[in-house]
Backbone bond lengths (Angstrom), bond angles and torsions (degrees), N, CA, C in turn:
res aa  C-N    CA-C-N  psi(-1)  N-CA   C-N-CA  omega(-1)  CA-C   N-CA-C  phi
1 M - - - 1.463 - - 1.521 112.25 -
2 R 1.306 116.08 -31.20 1.464 118.80 -177.37 1.528 111.83 -63.20
3 D 1.323 116.80 -22.76 1.466 120.36 177.62 1.526 111.88 -73.43
4 N 1.322 116.18 -10.80 1.464 120.84 -176.31 1.522 112.74 -114.78
5 I 1.327 117.42 21.66 1.463 122.14 179.45 1.527 110.33 -68.71
6 H 1.312 115.05 143.61 1.468 120.68 178.76 1.530 109.70 -55.44
7 P 1.342 118.34 129.29 1.474 121.15 -175.87 1.528 114.26 -64.68
8 D 1.328 117.24 -21.18 1.467 120.38 -179.27 1.521 113.16 -90.38
9 M 1.325 117.13 1.94 1.460 120.05 -178.50 1.525 111.21 -70.46
10 S 1.320 115.54 133.19 1.459 121.06 -179.75 1.520 110.77 -64.25
11 S 1.316 115.50 148.58 1.468 119.93 178.67 1.523 111.28 -63.88
12 K 1.344 116.47 -20.05 1.463 121.31 -179.46 1.528 111.97 -96.09
13 D 1.312 117.36 -0.48 1.464 120.40 -179.11 1.527 109.57 -62.67
14 K 1.338 116.24 135.40 1.472 119.44 -176.55 1.518 112.48 -63.08
15 Y 1.328 117.07 -25.33 1.461 119.67 -178.01 1.524 113.31 -78.62
16 K 1.325 116.32 6.41 1.462 119.97 168.97 1.530 111.08 -93.10
17 N 1.324 115.97 -6.68 1.459 121.23 -179.75 1.531 110.24 -75.20
18 D 1.329 116.76 139.04 1.464 121.51 -178.85 1.526 112.76 -55.86
19 F 1.329 116.13 -28.98 1.463 120.53 -177.31 1.527 112.13 -53.87
20 Y 1.326 116.74 -35.03 1.460 120.76 -174.85 1.528 113.22 -82.51
21 Y 1.308 116.94 3.66 1.465 119.78 -178.84 1.524 113.23 -115.58
22 I 1.328 116.91 2.68 1.465 119.09 -175.27 1.522 113.29 -97.04
23 A 1.327 118.07 -13.52 1.467 120.48 -175.85 1.534 113.64 -55.11
24 P 1.337 119.56 -42.16 1.467 118.76 179.68 1.527 113.37 -63.06
25 L 1.346 116.49 -11.66 1.468 120.64 -177.61 1.528 112.75 -108.99
26 Y 1.324 118.57 9.03 1.459 121.19 -177.97 1.536 111.45 -54.91
27 H 1.314 116.36 -37.12 1.473 119.48 -176.19 1.522 112.21 -67.31
28 L 1.329 116.52 -22.63 1.458 121.11 178.58 1.524 111.75 -88.96
29 A 1.342 115.73 -23.09 1.467 120.45 -179.09 1.528 111.91 -88.06
30 F 1.327 116.47 -43.67 1.464 121.00 -175.52 1.529 109.30 -100.79
31 T 1.314 115.33 68.84 1.464 120.80 -173.16 1.525 113.10 -71.20
32 G 1.317 117.16 -14.48 1.459 119.90 179.01 1.514 113.32 -91.95
33 L 1.333 117.28 0.77 1.459 121.63 -178.57 1.522 110.80 -115.94
34 D 1.311 116.05 146.95 1.462 121.26 176.18 1.525 112.42 -102.98
35 K 1.334 116.42 -25.32 1.455 121.50 -177.73 1.522 110.52 -138.83
36 V 1.326 115.53 145.22 1.464 121.09 175.16 1.524 108.17 -143.92
37 V 1.331 116.05 135.38 1.462 121.47 171.68 1.512 107.89 -103.07
38 F 1.312 116.83 122.06 1.463 121.28 177.07 1.522 108.71 -106.89
39 I 1.349 115.77 129.33 1.466 121.21 179.37 1.517 108.51 -135.32
40 D 1.307 116.30 130.47 1.460 121.47 176.19 1.529 107.96 -80.09
41 I 1.338 115.91 85.50 1.461 120.24 -171.24 1.524 113.21 -72.67
42 S 1.325 117.19 -8.53 1.465 119.31 -179.01 1.524 112.17 -67.04
43 D 1.339 117.67 -23.29 1.462 119.80 -177.87 1.525 111.77 -143.54
44 M 1.344 115.55 36.08 1.462 120.68 -177.73 1.519 110.13 -120.74
45 E 1.325 116.21 140.17 1.457 121.18 176.87 1.524 109.06 -129.54
46 F 1.347 116.10 127.43 1.453 121.59 -178.20 1.528 110.74 -92.74
47 T 1.324 116.14 145.01 1.458 120.63 170.78 1.524 110.45 -120.32
48 V 1.343 117.25 2.63 1.465 122.15 179.69 1.529 109.06 -139.34
49 D 1.321 114.91 171.69 1.458 121.19 173.89 1.529 108.51 -66.96
50 I 1.328 116.92 135.74 1.465 120.80 -179.46 1.527 111.24 -61.23
51 K 1.317 118.13 -18.24 1.464 120.92 178.04 1.523 111.15 -59.64
52 E 1.329 117.03 -30.90 1.469 119.35 179.56 1.528 110.30 -64.98
53 L 1.320 116.31 -34.82 1.458 119.81 174.43 1.528 109.83 -69.87
54 Y 1.316 116.92 -45.67 1.465 121.13 -179.56 1.524 111.35 -58.17
55 D 1.322 117.06 -34.52 1.459 120.99 -179.39 1.526 112.37 -63.54
56 E 1.326 117.68 -17.10 1.461 120.98 177.37 1.535 111.02 -64.66
57 F 1.329 116.83 -19.45 1.468 119.97 177.05 1.526 111.48 -58.02
58 T 1.326 117.13 -29.49 1.461 119.58 -177.59 1.533 111.13 -62.16
59 K 1.328 116.94 -26.78 1.462 120.93 -178.83 1.527 111.92 -76.30
60 L 1.331 116.59 -11.17 1.460 120.35 177.33 1.525 112.15 -93.32
61 E 1.335 116.80 -8.13 1.457 120.50 -175.26 1.532 112.06 -62.29
62 S 1.316 116.80 -49.42 1.464 121.11 -176.70 1.517 112.00 -102.85
63 S 1.321 115.44 19.63 1.467 121.60 -177.46 1.523 109.58 -114.60
64 P 1.335 117.65 152.75 1.466 119.72 175.01 1.535 112.21 -74.34
65 A 1.330 116.50 -6.71 1.464 120.63 -177.48 1.517 111.68 -64.75
66 I 1.329 115.21 141.50 1.466 120.97 178.11 1.524 111.75 -109.05
67 L 1.338 117.08 -12.26 1.459 122.93 178.35 1.523 109.53 -135.83
68 G 1.337 115.59 148.35 1.457 121.65 168.32 1.513 107.21 -110.74
69 I 1.333 117.74 127.01 1.458 121.21 -171.98 1.532 109.33 -154.06
70 G 1.334 116.79 148.31 1.456 120.46 -179.52 1.522 112.37 -91.70
71 L 1.321 114.85 166.38 1.460 120.56 176.21 1.522 110.56 -79.38
72 D 1.316 116.38 152.73 1.461 121.66 172.34 1.524 107.17 -82.76
73 L 1.332 116.88 121.67 1.463 120.75 -172.86 1.517 113.87 -87.59
74 S 1.314 117.42 -3.18 1.465 120.67 178.77 1.526 109.94 -93.37
75 P 1.338 117.61 167.41 1.476 120.37 176.67 1.527 113.02 -83.50
76 H 1.330 117.35 22.69 1.461 121.80 -176.59 1.526 111.97 -52.15
77 Y 1.323 117.05 -53.73 1.465 119.45 -174.53 1.528 112.31 -75.28
78 F 1.315 116.72 -27.06 1.462 118.65 174.81 1.522 109.89 -58.81
79 G 1.338 116.87 -40.52 1.461 120.48 178.77 1.517 112.60 -71.28
80 Y 1.324 116.47 -44.56 1.465 120.04 -177.54 1.527 112.21 -67.81
81 L 1.325 116.66 -26.44 1.460 121.04 -177.42 1.528 113.16 -95.66
82 K 1.307 117.05 17.08 1.464 120.77 -176.85 1.521 112.48 -53.44
83 S 1.329 117.21 -48.16 1.466 120.64 -178.82 1.517 111.00 -64.39
84 Y 1.327 116.92 -41.45 1.468 120.62 179.97 1.523 110.21 -63.52
85 I 1.325 116.73 -44.45 1.465 120.96 -178.87 1.528 110.77 -63.65
86 E 1.332 116.56 -41.08 1.465 120.49 -179.78 1.529 111.85 -65.55
87 S 1.324 116.30 -33.30 1.466 119.67 -177.75 1.529 112.93 -90.94
88 H 1.342 116.17 -2.61 1.468 120.54 178.20 1.532 108.70 -131.21
89 P 1.318 117.09 72.31 1.474 120.74 -179.55 1.534 110.98 -54.94
90 G 1.322 114.95 135.25 1.460 119.18 178.32 1.512 114.47 90.76
91 T 1.339 117.56 -9.03 1.461 119.33 -179.79 1.527 110.86 -68.27
92 D 1.329 115.86 150.33 1.462 119.61 173.02 1.526 111.32 -103.07
93 I 1.320 117.10 3.11 1.458 121.58 178.01 1.528 109.62 -63.31
94 G 1.319 115.88 126.39 1.459 121.26 178.54 1.506 115.07 83.42
95 K 1.322 117.09 -7.75 1.458 120.46 -178.19 1.532 110.26 -96.62
96 P 1.335 116.88 161.75 1.470 120.16 -176.91 1.521 112.66 -51.30
97 G 1.314 115.17 133.46 1.453 121.04 -178.40 1.509 111.59 129.71
98 K 1.308 117.28 -157.99 1.464 121.95 -172.62 1.520 112.95 -67.06
99 N 1.341 118.33 -18.54 1.466 121.16 -178.56 1.526 113.21 -109.31
100 Q 1.325 117.01 29.77 1.460 118.60 -179.16 1.523 112.99 -87.77
101 G 1.317 117.71 -0.17 1.461 121.31 177.95 1.514 111.93 114.88
102 L 1.324 116.27 161.42 1.457 122.68 -177.56 1.518 111.51 -110.40
103 N 1.329 115.72 160.22 1.465 121.72 179.15 1.515 109.26 -129.34
104 T 1.330 117.45 124.25 1.462 121.62 -173.72 1.532 113.79 -93.23
105 G 1.329 117.12 20.58 1.464 119.45 175.73 1.517 112.30 -64.62
106 V 1.332 116.39 -29.41 1.472 123.44 176.57 1.523 107.60 -137.76
107 V 1.325 116.58 121.69 1.466 120.33 -179.54 1.524 110.25 -139.80
108 L 1.321 115.74 134.30 1.457 121.48 171.99 1.526 107.58 -103.51
109 Y 1.312 117.24 117.44 1.462 122.04 -178.96 1.520 109.90 -102.66
110 R 1.328 116.40 121.45 1.458 120.61 169.90 1.522 106.26 -93.21
111 L 1.308 115.75 87.49 1.462 121.51 -173.78 1.523 112.20 -61.24
112 D 1.331 116.88 -35.55 1.460 119.43 179.88 1.527 110.99 -64.44
113 K 1.333 116.85 -40.37 1.464 120.41 179.33 1.526 111.37 -72.76
114 M 1.318 116.32 -32.32 1.462 120.29 177.45 1.526 110.36 -65.16
115 R 1.334 116.24 -38.93 1.466 119.92 -176.95 1.523 112.73 -64.68
116 V 1.331 117.03 -30.93 1.462 119.22 -174.74 1.529 112.81 -103.74
117 N 1.332 117.40 -0.29 1.460 119.87 -178.15 1.533 109.70 -85.11
118 E 1.307 115.97 106.33 1.470 120.75 -175.52 1.523 112.29 -65.85
119 L 1.323 116.69 -38.32 1.463 119.98 179.83 1.519 110.79 -61.56
120 Y 1.332 116.38 -49.30 1.465 120.16 179.99 1.523 111.11 -59.73
121 N 1.308 116.75 -49.07 1.462 120.28 -176.16 1.521 112.81 -66.66
122 S 1.320 116.67 -22.70 1.471 119.39 178.75 1.531 112.12 -69.63
123 F 1.340 116.75 -15.11 1.460 120.56 -179.92 1.531 112.74 -97.33
124 L 1.318 117.21 5.86 1.463 120.36 -178.98 1.522 111.16 -94.11
125 N 1.321 115.65 52.53 1.458 120.30 175.40 1.523 108.23 -148.38
126 K 1.309 115.20 161.82 1.463 121.10 -174.04 1.518 112.63 -58.04
127 Q 1.309 117.84 -41.78 1.454 121.16 -176.45 1.533 111.78 -62.27
128 K 1.324 116.01 -44.75 1.459 119.34 -178.31 1.538 111.27 -72.35
129 I 1.310 117.20 -35.40 1.464 119.07 177.38 1.523 110.55 -67.28
130 D 1.317 116.25 -40.92 1.471 119.87 174.87 1.526 110.24 -58.88
131 Y 1.323 115.85 -38.26 1.465 120.90 179.28 1.531 110.76 -63.67
132 L 1.345 117.11 -43.65 1.458 121.17 179.67 1.523 111.23 -61.65
133 V 1.323 115.81 -40.14 1.465 120.66 -179.94 1.529 110.26 -67.23
134 K 1.317 115.99 -46.37 1.466 120.77 -178.16 1.522 111.47 -66.04
135 K 1.327 117.05 -40.65 1.465 121.07 -176.64 1.519 111.97 -60.25
136 F 1.325 116.52 -41.99 1.463 119.37 -175.42 1.528 113.09 -100.31
137 G 1.318 116.78 -3.49 1.452 121.37 164.92 1.509 118.03 72.44
138 Y 1.342 117.35 30.63 1.469 118.02 174.66 1.528 109.32 -146.75
139 P 1.327 117.86 143.50 1.470 120.77 177.32 1.520 110.38 -76.90
140 F 1.310 116.76 152.76 1.460 121.51 -177.91 1.529 111.23 -69.09
141 A 1.317 115.30 131.31 1.462 121.39 175.29 1.525 111.23 -119.61
142 L 1.352 116.14 -16.82 1.465 120.73 -177.17 1.533 111.39 -125.14
143 A 1.323 115.19 30.45 1.469 122.13 171.24 1.524 113.09 51.67
144 E 1.361 116.28 -123.35 1.465 119.57 -173.25 1.522 112.40 -63.34
145 Q 1.338 117.69 -25.93 1.469 119.42 178.19 1.527 110.66 -62.86
146 D 1.319 117.23 -40.74 1.463 120.31 178.03 1.530 110.87 -67.21
147 F 1.322 116.45 -38.67 1.469 120.49 177.99 1.527 110.96 -61.10
148 F 1.339 116.38 -50.49 1.457 119.87 -179.49 1.530 111.13 -64.85
149 T 1.319 116.84 -38.41 1.464 120.54 -179.99 1.529 110.82 -61.85
150 N 1.320 116.80 -49.86 1.462 119.82 -178.93 1.523 111.75 -64.49
151 L 1.336 115.95 -39.72 1.457 119.58 177.57 1.529 109.60 -64.04
152 G 1.331 116.05 -37.75 1.455 120.69 178.75 1.516 113.16 -66.86
153 F 1.337 116.78 -32.86 1.460 119.37 175.72 1.532 110.46 -60.89
154 M 1.325 116.03 -37.95 1.456 120.95 -177.61 1.526 113.03 -84.21
155 F 1.331 116.12 -38.63 1.467 120.46 -174.34 1.532 109.87 -132.94
156 P 1.325 117.58 72.34 1.468 120.74 -176.15 1.518 114.42 -60.49
157 D 1.329 117.48 -24.75 1.467 119.32 -178.75 1.527 112.90 -67.13
158 L 1.317 117.18 -14.52 1.469 119.84 178.33 1.526 112.45 -75.54
159 F 1.337 116.14 -12.28 1.459 120.24 -172.75 1.524 111.57 -125.72
160 H 1.314 115.48 126.65 1.463 121.98 170.98 1.528 106.96 -90.06
161 I 1.321 117.09 121.63 1.458 120.45 -179.07 1.525 109.75 -81.32
162 L 1.326 115.57 118.50 1.456 120.55 179.26 1.528 110.15 -69.46
163 P 1.328 117.63 144.38 1.462 119.80 173.42 1.529 109.85 -55.12
164 C 1.326 116.49 145.30 1.464 119.54 -173.60 1.520 113.23 -63.92
165 Q 1.354 117.37 -17.41 1.463 118.91 176.77 1.518 112.59 -60.42
166 F 1.345 116.94 -26.86 1.454 120.50 -174.48 1.531 113.26 -88.73
167 N 1.313 117.80 -2.70 1.470 120.18 174.70 1.530 107.54 -156.60
168 T 1.326 114.66 68.55 1.456 121.32 -177.20 1.524 108.74 -86.92
169 Q 1.307 115.81 99.38 1.469 120.84 -174.80 1.522 110.72 -81.36
170 T 1.332 115.14 132.13 1.464 120.36 -175.93 1.517 112.35 -119.65
171 S 1.314 116.53 22.84 1.460 120.58 -179.75 1.517 111.18 -61.99
172 L 1.331 116.20 143.39 1.460 120.53 175.77 1.515 111.61 -65.80
173 Q 1.340 117.39 -8.58 1.460 120.13 177.78 1.525 110.55 -58.66
174 V 1.337 117.60 -30.50 1.455 119.17 -177.94 1.516 111.93 -70.93
175 Y 1.353 116.62 -15.24 1.457 119.14 175.98 1.528 110.77 -76.11
176 R 1.328 116.22 -29.99 1.458 120.33 -172.36 1.520 109.15 -90.21
177 C 1.314 115.29 78.51 1.464 120.87 -173.81 1.524 111.71 -109.35
178 T 1.334 118.04 26.76 1.448 121.12 -179.50 1.523 110.91 -55.95
179 G 1.317 115.88 125.31 1.458 120.04 178.02 1.509 114.47 81.52
180 V 1.326 117.92 0.07 1.457 121.15 -179.62 1.522 108.95 -101.01
181 P 1.327 117.92 121.29 1.461 119.41 179.76 1.519 110.83 -68.22
182 L 1.327 116.50 136.77 1.454 120.96 176.94 1.518 108.28 -101.15
183 F 1.306 116.93 111.01 1.451 121.59 -178.07 1.520 109.97 -88.35
184 N 1.334 116.11 142.59 1.460 121.04 177.94 1.521 110.88 50.61
185 T 1.330 116.10 57.28 1.464 119.71 -175.24 1.518 112.49 -66.26
186 S 1.325 117.27 -13.19 1.457 119.20 176.78 1.519 112.03 -80.26
187 L 1.332 116.60 -7.89 1.458 121.45 179.84 1.523 110.00 -60.15
188 T 1.317 117.04 132.30 1.454 120.66 176.19 1.514 109.22 -101.54
189 L 1.330 115.10 162.12 1.464 118.55 179.74 1.514 111.46 -70.36
190 V 1.342 116.87 -20.24 1.461 118.25 176.80 1.521 109.15 -63.23
191 S 1.337 117.12 -48.03 1.458 118.94 179.02 1.517 110.98 -68.32
192 C 1.321 116.90 -30.13 1.467 120.21 175.21 1.511 110.00 -58.32
193 F 1.322 115.90 -46.83 1.455 119.01 -178.20 1.518 111.69 -71.22
194 Q 1.319 117.42 -28.38 1.455 119.59 -179.46 1.532 111.33 -74.83
195 T 1.325 117.29 -37.50 1.455 120.62 -174.24 1.514 113.30 -101.82
196 Y 1.341 117.23 -16.81 1.457 122.84 -176.01 1.530 111.36 61.81
197 S 1.338 116.49 21.94 1.455 121.15 174.67 1.511 106.92 -99.78
198 I 1.337 116.78 103.10 1.450 121.18 -169.09 1.525 111.08 -91.78
199 Y 1.317 115.89 138.37 1.457 121.24 177.53 1.528 109.29 -121.85
200 F 1.322 116.84 155.08 1.440 120.58 176.28 1.523 108.21 -56.94
201 L 1.326 117.17 141.33 1.448 120.88 -169.62 1.529 112.18 -103.93
202 A 1.307 116.43 127.16 1.455 120.76 169.60 1.514 107.32 -73.98
203 S 1.326 117.44 157.67 1.463 119.85 -173.84 1.520 111.75 -61.56
204 S 1.325 118.62 -35.09 1.460 120.55 179.97 1.523 111.03 -66.37
205 I 1.336 116.34 -37.45 1.461 120.71 177.74 1.520 109.56 -69.98
206 L 1.339 116.71 -37.03 1.459 120.80 -179.81 1.523 110.53 -60.24
207 R 1.340 116.92 -41.24 1.459 119.52 179.91 1.529 110.88 -64.22
208 H 1.337 115.48 -37.64 1.459 119.05 175.37 1.520 109.92 -64.39
209 H 1.300 115.47 -37.78 1.462 123.26 179.20 1.522 110.83 -58.50
210 Y 1.332 117.70 -40.56 1.452 121.17 179.19 1.523 111.66 -60.27
211 R 1.321 115.81 -33.88 1.462 119.53 -174.22 1.520 112.19 -86.47
212 Y 1.325 117.08 -8.52 1.461 119.64 -174.99 1.524 110.59 -72.20
213 T 1.314 116.80 123.99 1.465 120.60 -172.05 1.521 113.54 -74.08
214 G 1.347 117.96 -10.33 1.449 119.67 -179.21 1.509 114.07 -77.23
215 V 1.335 118.23 -9.22 1.462 120.48 -179.61 1.519 109.78 -63.76
216 Q 1.332 116.30 131.05 1.461 121.17 -177.80 1.518 113.14 -114.66
217 M 1.339 116.57 -25.99 1.457 120.19 178.72 1.530 108.43 -142.93
218 Y 1.331 116.52 113.49 1.457 121.15 175.90 1.519 109.70 -87.18
219 H 1.316 116.27 135.18 1.467 122.53 178.83 1.515 107.14 -122.95
220 S 1.353 116.41 106.18 1.464 119.35 -174.54 1.512 112.81 -74.39
221 S 1.346 118.69 -26.90 1.461 122.78 176.13 1.523 110.95 52.69
222 I 1.352 117.59 -130.63 1.460 121.86 -179.20 1.521 109.00 -80.04
223 N 1.338 117.99 141.83 1.464 122.07 177.80 1.526 110.43 52.26
224 P 1.332 117.82 70.74 1.456 121.89 -171.41 1.517 114.30 -57.52
225 T 1.355 114.75 133.93 1.466 121.08 176.08 1.509 109.11 -143.30
226 I 1.321 117.43 56.82 1.456 120.28 176.94 1.510 107.76 -70.88
227 P 1.344 118.90 124.16 1.460 121.01 -176.32 1.519 111.87 -69.66
């Protein structure tokens, strides 16, 4: 993956650190574990017992999914996928909804399922990673998050989407939506939480989102604004 880093990334950018490229290989490193919960604790705030997050593992038992992961609530991938979207009219890749991209601030890894999943393991080589980058037309800027996102675009069954309560991102990036179409702007965060179908958030909706009592894990991400 390091061969596919965005050329404009600063040499001091944290996503140039090797640490951010090892997540896809956790199942090969931690051979004595079957499950791992990864949380970016540097910018996460809990409002519930972490056991409620751990209980999400039960939804992976009868599912082909090998990871539990939330959607990225910002328009990050919509921007990065501009060329792909323009060359694939009608695609929902990168657009609001289940294919708007993933966020690795909270991830449930079923390491045992990862170890035996031939499809997943077939993508852990330079050739296949180069293919993922070329197919969607953007260089990696967020390391393993971009890898999982692109893989998820192709093979969504590998990923269980966590309810948005477990990774409620409050970055000010969602305010900066210049040029990004807002679909179904009448959508409220209440229905978002009920259906787990996440849409890019207008600032007025975001403020309502802060007040919603169903939030269980706030993720401040870039430009922290945990209410």
